Structures are given as C-alpha cells and as structure tokens.
N, C-alpha and C positions, 0 to 999 in steps of 0.2 A: 484658167491661167489667167485671166486678168484680174479674178479674186484673189490670186497669190503675187501677183506684181502689186496689187491694189494694197496687200496687206504688208508687203517689204517697205512700200513707200509712206506708208501709215507708220511703220517702227522707227526706218530713217530719220521720219519729221519728228517722232517725239524723244528720239535721242539726240536730233538737234537742237528741237528746244529745249531739253534738258541741259544740254550742254551750255547754249547761249544764255540760259535761266541761271544755271548753276556755277557761273564761273564765280562770279561775289563770293558765295558759299564756300567755294572751294579756296578762297584769300582765305575766308573768315575760319576754316580749319585749319590752316597752320597753326601749330605750337607755340602757345605763348612761353616763356621760362623766366620766372624771377626771381631773383635771390637778393637777400640781402643781411641786416643786421637791425637790429632794435634797441636800442640805449638809453639811460636814463639820461635827461636834458641837464640834469643839477650836477650826477657825480661822472657821467660817462661812461658808466658801467654797463655791462650789457646786463639786459634784462632777458632770462630764462623763462619757458612756459608761455611766452605770450601768444595772445591768439590773430592769425589775421585772415580774412576772408572777405569773399568779393562778396558786398553786400545781396540780396537776394537769390543767393545761389550757396550751393555747400560745400563749394570749393574753396581750399584755405590751406593753412599750416599753422604748425605751431613749434615756435622756434627752440634751439635746442639748449644746455647750459650755457652756451658761449654767446646766445643772442643771436645765433644763425638762423635763417631758415632761405628753403625754397622751394618755389611751386613751378611746375608742369602742369599744362590745360590747354585742351583745346577751344574752351570754353569761357574765357576770361569775361568781366566784367570792365567798366570803363574805369572804375576806382578800385582800390587795396585800403582794406580798413584795418588797423590795429588796436587789439583792448587789451587791459589787462587789468585784475580788481587794483584800486589803489589809483590810476591815473588814468590821465584824459585821453579817452579814444581820437584817434589822427587819421589821416587819409590822406590819400596821395594819385595823382593822375597814372592810368597804366597804360601805353601803348601796345596794341594788340600784335600779337603774330612777330614780336620780335623778343631777344635777350636783351634783360635788361637787370641793372643792379639799382634797387631801390632801398634805402637805410631810413630808418625813422630816430626821431628821437622825439619822447614821449616826456610829458609834464605829469608832476605826482599831483591827484587831489585828492585832499584829506578826509575830503567830505564822502567821496564813496566809498571808502572803508566800511560805514558803517548799514550797508543793503543788507540786509540776512532778511531772505524771505520765511517766513513763520505758518505750515500749513495745520489745519486742525488733524487730530492723530498724532501715533507717534513717528517724530522724526526720522526720517529711514536711514539719518547720519547714525543713530545711535548704535544701531544694531551691527554697522559699521567697528565703530570705534570702541562697542565692548568687545569685537574680538580681535581688535588690535590690542587691547590690555591682554586679554585673555592669552595671547601668543607671544607676549614680549619675551617671556623665557626662551623661546625659541628662535627668536630675531633680532634679540640683543647681542652685539658683539661681547660684551661684558661676560657671558654665557661659554666662551671659548676657554679652553686650557691657557692657548697661546695664538700671539698672531706677530707678525712682521711683513712689512711692506717697505717698497722705495718711495719717495714721496719728494715733491718739488713745489715749493713755498713762493709766492713773488708778495710782496708789500709795497703798497704806493702812499704816500704822504701828501695831500694838497692844501694850499690855503685857497679858501673859497668864500663866497660871497662879498668880493670887494666892491665896496660901496663907493660912492663918488667920493664921500668923507673919507673913507680909510685912504683911493687914490691920492686924496689933496696935503696928506699929510706931508712935512718935508722929508722925512727919511725913506717913503715910498717914492715920492718923486724923483726921488734918487737913481731910483731902478725904474723909470716910467718906459725908459727902452725894452727894457725886456716885457715889462707890463704889455705893454703894444702889442706883441707876438704872442701874446697865450692865447688867442682866438683860435689858432691852427691847431692847439693841442684840446682845445673845451669841445669842437666840431663844429658840426653846421648851423646847429642851432641852442647849443648848448651853451652854458655861464662860463665865464672867463674864471681858470684856476690856476693857481701859481703853484706848480711841484716843487718840494722840497727835498723829498727822500724816496728812494727807489731801492730796493734787494732783492735780492733771490738766493735761494739756498738751494740746495740737493742733499738729501738727509736719506739715512737706513731709519726706521721708527721699528722697537720691540716693545713687546708686551707679554708677559704671562701672570697667571692668575694664581693665588693659593701659594705665598703671597702674593698682592698685588702689586706689580711692579711697571716700571715702564722706561725705555732708556732711548734715545736720541743720539745719533751719531750723525754730527753735520759735516759731510764730506766734501763739499764747496760751497762756495760762499761769496755773493758780489755784492756790494754795498756802495751807493754811491748816493750820498746827503750833503746837506748845506749844514757845516759844522762838524760833521764824523769826518773822525782822525782816523784811528786803528780800527775801529767796527767791532771789534771783539766782543763788547756787551751786546751791539746789535744784532751780530750775528747769530746768539743765542737765543735774542727774544723772538727773532725772525722763523726760527725752526717751526716746524708742525706741531709740538707741542703745547704752545700758546693759541694755536688754532683747531682746536679739538673742540666739537659740539656734538654731544651725544643725548638726541632728544628721546629716548627709551628711560632715561632719567627721567624724574619728575620735577627736577629742577636745573636747569642750565644758567650755569656762571658766566656772565657776560660783565667784562669793565667791573667788578668785584661786586656785582648785584646778582641776585638770584631771580630768575623767570620761570616762572610756570611752563611747562611744555604743552604743547596741543593734544599733545598723548599722554597724559600726565595721568596717574590710578584715576585724582579724581577731576579730571577731564571737565564733568558736566557744571562741576562748582564756578569753573572760571568761564568757560567761552559756552557761544553760540555757534553753530554749525549749519552748513547747508550743502547736501549732496548737489551737486551742478554737471557734472557731466562723468561719463565712464568714455574708455579710450583705452587704445593702445600707448605705451610708452617701451620704446623698445622691444623688445619681446615680449612684455608683460602687460595683460590685460588690466588697468587700474580704475579705481573710484578715485576720481576727484573732490575734495572738501573743503570748502572754504571757511574760514573761522574769524570771530572778532572775541575780543573781549565782553563778559557781561560787565565790566567795570572797566571804564577807557584808561582810568588811572591808576590801574593795578600794573604791577611789573607782568605784563603780560604781551602774547603776539597777536597780531593780526596778517592774515597771509593766507594760504592754500596749501594742503596736503596730498599726497596722491599714493593710494593704498594699495596694495597688488590685492588682486580676488582671490590669490592662490597665495594661501598661508597670512594673508592678511598684514604684509611688512612694508614699511615705509619705505619707499620706493622714492620720493622728490618731496622736498618742503622749500616753500615761499615763505618766509617769518620774517614778518617788519614790525619792530617797537616804534609810533612816531612818538608827534612831541605832548600829547598828551599825557603821556606817563608821566608818574612821579620821578622824572629823573632831572638831574641840572646840568646843564649848558649840551645836553645832544637833543638832535631835530631830530634823529631819524639812526634806527641801527637795524640792518637787512641782513640776516643769513640764509644764504641759498645752500641747498645739497642735493646732491644726489646720489644714489646707495646702489650697491650690488650685491648680489649673493654671492658666497663663496662657499668652498668645502665645509661641509658639516654645518651648512644651512643659514648660517648667522648671515647678516648683512654690513658689510663694510663700504664707510663711505668714500668714493672715487673721486670726488671733485668739492670742492667748499667756496664759498665767495662770502664775505662778509663787509661789511661796508657800515661805518661809525661817523656819523656827520654831527660834527662838532658846532654848535653856534656861536656868534659873536658873542663875549662878555660885556661889551659896551657898543655903543654906535658909530663909534670911533676906531675899532678894532676888525679885525674878518675872523672867520670862520676857518674852521679845518676839516681835511675830510680823511679818512684812515681808511685805506684799501685794503682786503687780504685774499688772497687766494691759495688753494691747497690743490693739488693732483697726486692722486694716490695709485699705483700699479705696481706688479709683479707680488700677488699676496702669498705667503707661506703658515701655514695654519697647524694649529695643535703640535708644533715643534717647539716648547720649550728648551731655553738655555738653562743654567746653572744659576743659582739664587747669584752668585756673583761678578756674574756676568752684566747684571744690571746695580752694581755699583754706585755710577753716577747718572743722575737723570739726563742730564746733556753735556755732552763732549764735542770738542771741534779738531777735525784732524789740524794737526800739524801745516800742513799744504792746504788748508780749506781756501785760503785766499792768494794762492800763489800764480793761479792761472785765470787773468780776469778775460783774456782775448774772447772779441764776440765769435769767432770762429768756433771756439773752444764750446762756448755756452750755447751754441745753435744746436749743437750736438747731443748735450746732455739736457736740455730741457725738454719737460713733456710736451710742450708745444710752444710753435715760436711767436717773440711780440708782435705786439701788432704796431703799423705806423704811428700812431699814438704814445706808447709805451719808448719805443725808440726818438719819437722826440723829448718825448720826457726826461731822458738822460741827457741830451744835449743841453734841454734848459735848464739844470743843474749844475752843468759845468760852464755854464755862462754866469749863473748867479753869483758862485764861489768866488767869480774873478772881481767883484764891485766890493768896495773898501768898506762902506757902510755895512754891507750885510755878513761881513767878517766880524767887524766892531761890537755889532749888536748878538754877533752868533758867541763872542766871549764873554760879553754880558751877561747871558743866558744860562752858561754854563758855571760861571762865578753863581748866581742865584740857586742854581741846582747842586750843584758840589761842593760850595761852600771855599772851593778854590781855586784858583789862575795858575794856570799851567806857563810856566815860563821855561822852554825845553826840558832838563832833567828834573827840575822840580816844580813841585806845586807850591803855592805861596797861600798861607790860611791855619787855619780857618775861621773865616771873615764874623763865623758867629760869635767867635771866643775874643775880637778884636779889641771892643770896648766894654766897660764895666761903669758904675758909680755904685757904690754900698759906704757904710757909716764907720768902716774901720781903714780901708785902704784911697776913699775916698775916689779918683777919677783914677782908672786901672786901665792901663793899654797893652795889649799882650799881641803882637806878631810871631808870626811860625811859619815853619815850612815842610814838607817834606817832600822825599825823591819818589818818581814814578817809576815805572814800567821801561823807558827811555835809559834808565841810569842800571835799572839792572830788574830782571825778573825772579831774584831770588832775596836781593838784600832791601830793606826800607829801613830809610835812616828819618827821624822825626826829630826838631822839637819847637820849643814855645821859649818866648823870655819875656815876662811879663816885669810891670814897675808900677805899684800904687803911690800916686803923690799927697798921699793923708801920712802911710804908714811908714814912707821912703824906702821901703825894702823890694827888693829885686826878687821876682819869682822866678822860676824854671823849671821846662819839662824834658828830659834828652829821652829817645827811644830807637832802640834799634831792633828789628825782627829779621829772623831768617823763613824762609817760607823752603820749609825742607823737602816737603812734597805738595803736588797740586792734587795726583791720584786721590789720594786718602789725604783730604787737607790737612797737611801738619806745619803748626808754627811754633817756631821758639824766640818768644821777646824779653828783651831786658830795658827796663826804664827809672830812671831817676828823676825825681820831682820835690822840689821845695816850693811850699805854696800855699796858701791859706785856702781852708778847708770850713764844712760845717757838721755838725754831729750830726749824724743820721741820714747824709747824704755824701756818697762817695760812688765810684765804678760800680761797687759788688753791689751797692744797694738801687742804683738807677739804670743799672745796666747799659743797656744800649741806647738811652733816651738822652743823646747830647744836647737836646733844646732843655729839659728841663736843669742839667750841670750847669747850661749858662744863663739861664733865668736867674738861679740862686744867688750869682752875684753880684744882683741887682738890688737897692734897697736897705732893710736895717739889716744885718749880719746877728741873726741871733745863734748862740753856742757856736763862735766860730773859734778856730784853732789854727796855729802853725803847726805847719808838719814837715818834716824831713821823712821822704819815703824811697824804699828802694826795693824792685818786685822783679822777681823772674816766671815765667809762664809758659807752659808748654803744653801746646793743644795738641791732641790727633783724633782723626774720626776712624774709628778704628772699624765699623763697617757700616752701611747706609742707613743713616741716623743715629749712630751712635758713636758720642763725641765723648772723650776722656781729658781731662785736665790735670795739670800737676802745677801749683804756684808756690812760690814762695814770697812774703812780705816784711816787710821790717820798716817800722814806721815810728816815730814821734808825738807826742800829744802836747802842746805848749798852749792851753787856753787863752782868750781871750775876753771871757767873762767869769766871773765869780764860780770857781766849780775846786773841790777837795774831796779829798776821801780818807781814809782811814787805813795805814796799813796794816792795823792788826783789831780788828772791831771788839774782837774776845776779851782783851784788855784796853781800856782807853785811857788807862791810867798811864801807860808804859807805849801807849800808840803813838806814831807820828802821823801827823796829818800832810800829808801832801798836793800837790795840783798838778803834777807834770809825771808822765810814764813814757815809757820804751814799750814795743811789742814787737816780739817776731813771731809767725806763723805760717804753716803749712797748709794749702789747701791743696783736697781730694774732690773732685766734682765729676760726675757723672750726667751726660746730658741726652735721650731721648727722644726722639722726632722721625718719628714711623716711614711717612710721606714729605719731609720738607724738602721743599725745592729750594736751589741756590743758582745763583747767576755767578763767575768768575769777572770780575771788571777788573783788567789790568792785576794789580797786586792784592783787591779786594774781594772778599766773596760776600757775597751780598741774599740774605736771606729774603724767599717770598712766601716764608708761613707755610705751615701744613694745610691740607686739604679735608683729611677726616680725622685723623690720628692726633691724641692732643701731643704737647709739650711736657716732657717730664724731667726735673733735674733734681739729681740728689749731692749735695755739698756738705763735706766735714771739714771742720776748721781744726787744727790744734795750735795750742799757744805752747810755747817754750821759753821757761823762765832761763835765764844766763846767759842765753842766746843772744850776743850783741848786744849785753847790758838788757836784754829785755825784763819786766819786770814781773812777770804774770805766767804759770801753765794754766793752760785751760783747753776746754772740749765745748765743741757747739758743731748742731746738726740740724741741717734745714732740707725743709722737701717742697718744692712747688710744682703746681701743675697748670697749664695754660693750655683752653680751648677753646675753640670756634664751635657754638652750636647752631645749626639751622633747625626753624621752627618751621618752615615752609609759610603756610599764610599769614603765620602771627610773627615774621622776621626773623631775627639773626640776635645772637647773644653772645659775649663773651664774658669769660669763666677764670678769674687767677685766684687759683687756691695757695695757699702757700702756710707753712707751720715751720716755727722755730725751737729749739730746746739747748738751752747753756746751761752744763753740767757742772758749772764752777762758781765761785764766786769773786767776781770782777767788778771794776769801777762799771759807771753806764754807760760811759761813751763807746765801752765794747762792745752792748748787749743791743736789743734792738728797741732803739727810736726810733716811734711809730710817726710818720711824715703828716704834719698838721698842715695846714692851708690858712693865712689869714690875711688875704688877699681877694678880692671880686672877681678873680679869673679861675674857672673851674679847671681840674686837672685831673684826669684820669686814675694820678699814680697815687694822689694824696688823701687823706680823709679830710672832706674839704671843712667840714663845722668843728675838726679838733682844732686845738691852738697850738703853736710849736711847742713841741718838747713837753706837751702835757702828759704822756702817756709811754713809760719806758716797760721792755717786759724781759726775763729771762726765759720764759716758754711761752708761746702762744700758738692759735691758729687763727686764720683770717679768711673772706673771702669777699672779693671784689665783683661785683656782677654788673654787666650792664647790657641792658636787653631793647635793640632798636626795632620799634614797631614797624619802620617805613611807612607808608600811606593807609596802613589797614582801618584806622579809624577814620580821619578827616578828609580821607576820600571821599567818604560814603556821606559829606555835608556838604550841600550843595551851594553855601555861602562860603565855606572854606576850601573847596574844591581846587581851583584856579590857584590859588597860595600855594600849596605843594607841600605845605608845612608835614613836621613828619614828630609824631609822639614819642617818648623814650623814656626809660625806665632804671634808675640805679639804687643799686642797695651797695653797703660797707658795713662787713660785719669784722668785730676781732676780739676775739675771747683771749686774756693773756694773764699775764700774774709775775710779780716780783716777789723771789724767796724772802725770808727775813733776814738771810746772811747778806745777801746784796743791799738789802735797806739798811741794814745796819755798818754798811760801806760808807755808806755818803755822809760826809761829813757837814752841819750846817755851819761851818765858818770857816773864811780861809785861813793858812798861818798867821796873816795878817789883820785877822779877826772881822774881816766882813766879810756880812752873809752871803751865802753862795746860792744860786739861782736855783730854785726848789724844781725836782722833777716830781710827776704822778705815778699812779699806776693803779690797775683793775684791782676792784675788790667788791664789787655789786653785780657782777655777773659780766656778760658780753655787751662792748661798745657797739651802737647800731645806729646807722644813718640810713634814710630811703628818701630817693629823689625823685623825680619826674620835670620833666621837659620837653621842649620843643625845639627842634633845631630845621635849619632850612629857611630860616626867615632872612628875606631878603638874599636868598639862597648861601649866606655866608653864616650868618649870627646863629648862635645857639643860646639858650637861655635855661640854666637848670634851679628849681627849687628844693631845695632838700630840708628835711627835717632831721634833727638830732632827738633820738626819742629815749635816752637815760645820760645818766649821770649829770644832770644839768643843774644840780648846785654843785658841780667840781670845779671849783673856784682854786686851779691849783697855782697861781701866781698872784699878787696883787694889783691891782686895775686892771686886771685883763680880763672881764666878764665871759662868764659862758653863754655861746650863741644857742637858742634853740632853735632856728631857722634863719634860711639862707637864699641869696638871692645869686645866681654865678652866671659869669657870661664869658663866651667863648667865643673864637671865631676858626672856621674850618672850612676846608674847599676839597669838596667831594661830589662826586655824581649824585 
C-alpha cells in the first residue's frame, strides 16, 4: 500500500515537473505562419520559383508563378532567407508563433549567373535532356490538330533608371511633383519607376494545323497610356499573338532576334547544364536543371527549367538574357512560363511573363521597362474550324473598348490587379494632365508617324516637306491627309510643292475608299504633276518612302516632268492572297538630253522625238501565306511573314491610242522575298526578281537598274553601279544580305566587348537589251545635242560582293564592296568605273 502511494506521488511529481518545465516548450510549439511575395527590386515584377528556407533546417517553400509563398511550421528559425539564381540572397527576421507577412525585394547579381558545377563522368542532366528532345513530338503543342483557349493579357511600360542627371533636366523638373510620388509604386526597396502605359485585353485564340493558321479575336480591351488616344493599333499589339513563346522550337524569336532554346535539338552546342534538384511542382514530380550559355555573348538564355519525370515535358521555365549578350539597348530579357498538359498529351502554356529592360541611350536619358503577362484557360483541343474562319490573324470586336468600368473588368480578369497596378492607372491619369507631357508626346508622334494630327486632318508627311536639287533648287511641299475622325471609309490627301529655281508648281491629290476591312479592299484615285527620275517611282521603290524622299536631293540625273493619273483597286481575296488591278496614264517630258526614233527600221524617214505619253493597265497577284497585318485607323501595316516567302507576279499592258498614248507593249515581272534563318549562322534576306519586256519601247519604259554614286549604303540599289549605267528589257536579279550577328567576333576576346557584328552582301544581275530596243536610242536630240548614253549587259552578269561590320558605336555600319566585272565599262565620259567602295550607313537596331 505504501509502495502504491509512493508510486502515485512519484507519477504526480514527474507530471508536475514535466508541466512546469515544458511550458516554454509548449509555447514554442505554436504554429508560425509566414506568407508574402518575392519581387524584383528593379522592375517590381514577381519572381516565381524562388527558394525560401530557414537556415540550418529543411523547412521552407518555393514561390508560385506570381511570386507568392506561404510557410506553416512549428519549428521555425529566427531568420528566413530567400534565394534565386542570378540574384543576391536576402534574409529577414521572423517572429515565432505568430501569423505574419514578410515580402522580399531582391537585387539581381549578374556574376552569379555563371556558376555551374561540372563533375567527372557524364553530366546527369544530359540523359534528361536527351529524353526531352526524344519526346518533343509528343509534348509540343504544334503536334495538335487544333486548339483554342481564353486568354487575358496585361502589359505595362515604365520609365526606369531615373538618375539624378535625368531628374535635373528642365523638362523633367516640370513633372517633379509626380516623380516624388513614384517610390510608392516602386515598392519598399525598389528603384523609382515612372509608368507611361498599362493595357489589358481579353481574347479568344484559335489555332489549327495543316494548314498552319492562327486567329485571335480581341473581345475586350482597356488602354491607358500617355499619348494614346484611340488605342486601336495598341489593342491589336497587346493581344496574346505577340506574347507567345514556344521553347520546343529550336529558335525563339524575341524583339526581331532569334535566341536558341535551352531544349533545342543542338542543346549541347550552346549550353552548360547542372541538375540541382528534384521536387514536386503541383502534381508533377520534376527535375530542375540550371543552364548557362557556353559563350555569354551568344543570343542564348540563362536560367532554370523544370522537366517532368513522366514524359520529360517542360513544366516550367525561367530564362534570362543579360547585358553580356550581343544586343543593343537591352539590359535584360526575362521569360517565365508555366505549362499544363491538355487532352491529347501536349503541353500548353497557362501563364507567361516577359520583361524587357531597355537601357538608357545616353547619361542624360532614362531607361524603359516593358512587362507582359498572359494567362490562358478553358482549353478546347482537336476541334478545328474551317480554313476561312482564320481569314484574319487578328480582329477586334466593335464594342471591345466600350465598357471600361472597373467593376466590369474585375469580373472578367483572370486574376485581380495588385495595389501597385491600381496605382499605375492613377499615375498615368495624372501624367496626362501635365502640359509639357502632352507637348512632348505630340513631338514624338510626329517623329514616328511623319504627320501631325489636327482634329480630322493629319499634316505632313514631314519627310517630304523640304528638298534641294539642281533642277528645282529649293523645294517645299506641305501636305495633308484625313484621318479616321473624318471618315472610316474615305481618305482624302494631297501635297502642294514649289521649286524656286524652275518656278513650277507640283501637286498630288488622292482619294481612297476603303470598301471592306474584312477582306481588305480599297479603291484609290490619284492625280499628280511632279518632277520624277527615270528608274525611280512608286512601282519600283514600293513602300520605301525614305528612298523616294532622299532621291529629291542633290544632282537630279535623268529627271523628267510628268502629268499622271492613276486608278488602283486592291482586294485580299483570301488570307495572304491579294489581287490588284490598276490603270495609269502619264506623260514624259525629259529635263536631260534624251531622244528616240519613231521608226528605227527606216532612219531616213524616222522622226526623232523627246516626249511621249503612255497609258497602261497593271494586273498583279501577291501571295504571302503567313503575313501579319495591323489595322491602324485607315492604314493597314504589314509586319512581314514568319516562314513563307512573299511572291508577286505583275503583268503590265500598254495601249497605244488611248488618251494619246504612243506605244503598245507588254511587260511581265516576277519577284520573291524571303527571310531565311540559319540558326547559329545568322539570318539572311533574299530578294529575287526577273522581268521580261516583249516589245520595243524607249528605255525610260524599260528596267533602268538603280545605281548609287553616294557614300551612303542602300540595300535597294547596286552600290558600285553608276546612275543609268545599265538598262535591260529582260533580266534576272539577286540581292542577298546575310547578318552573322556575333557569330565570329564574339569569339575574339579583344573584340567581344565591342559587340561588333559581321555581315555579307551580294548583288547579281544578268540581263540584256534587244537589238530592237538598242536601235530605238537616238544619238542626238532634235536640236542636235548629243543624248545622255545608257549601257547594257553584254559580258555576262554584273556582280558585286561585299562584307562589312555593323553595330559600331551601336549605330554605325561600314560596308566594303568589290565590283567583280564590267571594270572597263565607262558608259559616260568623265564618270569612272569604281572597282571598290567603302559605304556608310546609320541604323537603329537591337
């Protein structure tokens, strides 16, 4: 009995001791909950896939795609550390046993981007990557017959790198009051930024294969930006079509440059890899691989990929291009993507985030941040629509911008705006009310568009306002055109010029009716009285308005006055295929010594003439299968093709007797333009053209090949050919430009930092002039003055080859060109043949 009592007291004593000593332990066992967000200190963007951990423990978390995290633990440490590849780790104190919010803003550390561990034996990452390439056909979305989904797109553009020098500028000081409040937008530890544009859109995207077609219908759009008025063009640009990146392709196109994918077929040639972790991402067990470029100057990425163990699919990617890459004005490009498997086995992106950090051009300017975000959901796969459903690549619903109330947008966004983004809207509204901002916005619009908008009329183009040449002397030419505020169907325009030396008035008047926007259809009528130059007109120069304007300066070789009337009808019959029917009447009144025989077969009875008139009909078919267009008010802007060439066939028929026309003739022209990607070898542009004239007519109606006697390089001309040196009635021509990017110079240590880029050019033309057309050329004018001679090909093709360096001081390009034949072809007295030339040009490119 005593022993039992003693045992009871012993148990009670032990329990009491445990309770008394365990009270502090019990208080420590309370759950600690920490949540927050990890963002980039420079851009304010969230950082997905970042690691958070209590040092010395295995307790931690990984941020989701939006940079959010949450940790619940009963064994926390005193400090929480966040780390991510390419960033400096950061730590913050933790209060144990409480629920708290801890946000991190971390700073990029470029030096840490190069840390890759290499072990003996085969790298374990290699086996994973071989399986990724092996399974591409199963996982790539391009294998699907069709798919469609709902997408939400958000874009924000900010001015950053607001240095003290920039703030001290007089213009910027006028908006100091706004700048002083920027810190609240940048965040706790972030750099100040000045938002200038934020946009949102909700779209439906459709894709089908065989043929490969894509269509986006923008259902809702909200645009708020400094200087943005209507927003129609911006709305099309902010659609998800311009924010799509498929890393299953070997090359990913960003800002007109091709970057090699970290899972490209030739991955081992470009990257080093490190298998750093294996973990669950959602319900998928994944391998995490870090990668860095073998050559930092290459157009390649640094970052991490998460590959699923089942099927070796790309689950997540965080890829960055840093300032070491051979790019101009770009500090960083970052792409983050999350993918999900859909019915049929392929993986489609559900979230994308892209950041482009543009550096300041000078010490007195600021930089720019462009941030893009897309979210996709409600996937429907393998249910293609008819081909004509994809007629237009991008359309916008008529009421897309009708409802911009915040309550409505809260109901259609895939996720709500952050407090920072709400402040961005307020900031932009404030900026737009500042007078100096409106003034500079107008000046920028003039520089970009060439026109100044005044109500329903645009004044310009300013590129043609002033010129000086030997015939006209000083020439002025103001002009105008109506805009969409005047009419969305009718466009009126005109220019009125005057030369102070020739004392002649020149004019152009034009009326265009947009008959259809669905199948872009226009009818244009134009009347013109002007000074022209043989070989250069709207037909030969196409849309190269800069070339046409520049040719009005300097010495005007083979100039002529003309009265012209033109009717032009164009219609896109189906996607990519446009037909044109045109009628043109014009007169030719030369300002130089020119003459031709009316009847060269009987010179004794032939009349020598200088002037002529011509009436012709033009039939043209143009096919560009995957060409992408934007509709900007009453204009249609081509963004070029992706894979397929642009093929144009033109037939021209001249009618003698109509409107006093002097000649019957037939001409046939075929042209092809193609951009070719050569992967690591760069990019090439190929222009092929051939023409055949079936009738004997004066040489101004033939193909007078464009020479260049200036020190400025021009991709349209033959740069070592003199003006009027060659004329043909049948020819085939090749103009080839190859851009090697940094392929060779990036490998030379002393030149690597200069970021120079090599290029090569080739111009080849093989033509001829029939005996009949040669006989038409009269040696003397009716007044007895010797005519200005022309030459023709009689010793095989004309060839000039060139090589050069671009990106010198980021703007300058130098071409060295050699002429390989016709070296003794002195077609004009006192005009020597140039065997070699050095040409300069200035360009603004990434």
